[in-house]
C-alpha atoms as one frame of an Amber mdcrd trajectory, in Angstrom:
protein
 164.391 132.362 147.079 166.020 130.505 144.178 169.598 130.841 143.058 170.189
 131.576 139.365 173.121 129.786 137.742 174.790 130.559 134.415 175.185 126.845
 133.606 172.098 124.955 132.437 171.182 121.359 131.667 172.622 120.020 128.351
 175.341 122.729 128.172 178.824 121.635 127.060 181.291 122.498 129.837 184.968
 122.024 130.607 186.216 121.185 134.101 188.655 123.835 135.399 189.803 122.271
 138.680 190.045 118.982 140.513 190.808 115.390 139.603 189.069 115.636 136.208
 190.592 118.989 135.168 190.450 119.490 131.398 187.637 117.010 130.726 184.726
 118.127 128.577 181.181 116.875 129.076 177.482 117.602 128.929 175.629 118.836
 132.022 173.181 116.143 133.172 171.676 117.915 136.176 171.888 121.275 137.968
 171.233 121.745 141.713 170.901 125.541 142.213 170.543 125.679 146.043 173.882
 123.856 146.508 175.449 125.361 143.326 176.257 121.862 142.019 176.340 120.482
 138.498 176.539 116.849 137.421 178.652 116.441 134.264 178.649 113.357 132.044
 181.728 111.091 132.629 183.224 113.517 135.196 183.783 112.894 138.940 182.626
 109.288 138.579 182.093 107.606 141.954 181.217 104.050 143.000 177.696 103.658
 144.362 176.671 100.459 146.186 173.062  99.921 145.150 170.461  97.512 146.463
 168.441  95.629 143.819 164.915  96.921 143.165 162.981  94.768 140.663 160.070
  97.247 140.570 162.347  99.930 139.054 164.462  97.497 136.959 167.580  98.184
 139.066 169.950  95.190 139.178 171.977  96.327 142.145 175.665  95.894 142.941
 178.479  98.419 142.563 177.522 101.042 139.960 179.498 103.959 138.494 177.675
 107.260 138.852 178.533 110.922 138.255 179.157 112.935 141.411 178.528 116.652
 141.937 180.979 119.405 140.956 180.739 122.973 142.190 179.608 125.352 139.447
 182.709 127.520 139.939 184.879 124.622 138.732 183.318 124.402 135.266 183.299
 126.796 132.295 180.760 126.919 129.504 182.239 126.122 126.080 181.695 128.552
 123.203 181.705 126.897 119.741 184.185 129.465 118.411 186.598 130.251 121.244
 186.411 127.364 123.747 185.849 127.680 127.519 184.651 131.143 128.423 182.982
 133.248 131.057 179.368 134.279 130.560 177.824 137.715 130.291 174.142 138.641
 130.122 172.499 141.046 127.686 168.946 142.099 126.937 167.707 141.011 123.501
 164.595 142.477 121.884 162.430 140.025 119.947 159.419 141.894 118.600 157.638
 143.187 121.695 159.407 140.820 124.083 162.675 141.593 125.845 164.603 138.572
 127.101 167.960 138.117 128.774 170.433 135.943 126.847 173.824 134.499 127.760
 176.718 135.643 125.591 180.380 134.640 125.325 182.682 137.068 127.164 185.408
 136.659 124.492 183.638 136.811 121.119 180.192 138.125 122.242 178.348 135.336
 120.442 174.894 134.458 121.809 175.133 131.093 123.616 171.391 130.462 124.074
 169.478 128.604 121.394
């Protein structure tokens, strides 16, 4: 069974805890089973990589984003900043879909 997370790929988030507390970045990848997110320019680690000419990888010591637990990031609302997320049902014609909304200003966060 899959685990649903409130944070999705390409969301703007702010880091709430850890070495990079306060940094803002875009979510590059989400790993639901482990509840991890990878955020651009946050938790950067050194990765020793072997060259692979077939994949155009030069090799050497590369900087790469490491995982952050989803509880340590908050989604950013355009109007009120980092916020918690609530879910509401939204009726669009005959379809009913669940949307994410800001807990502070109740603005819809989904596109």
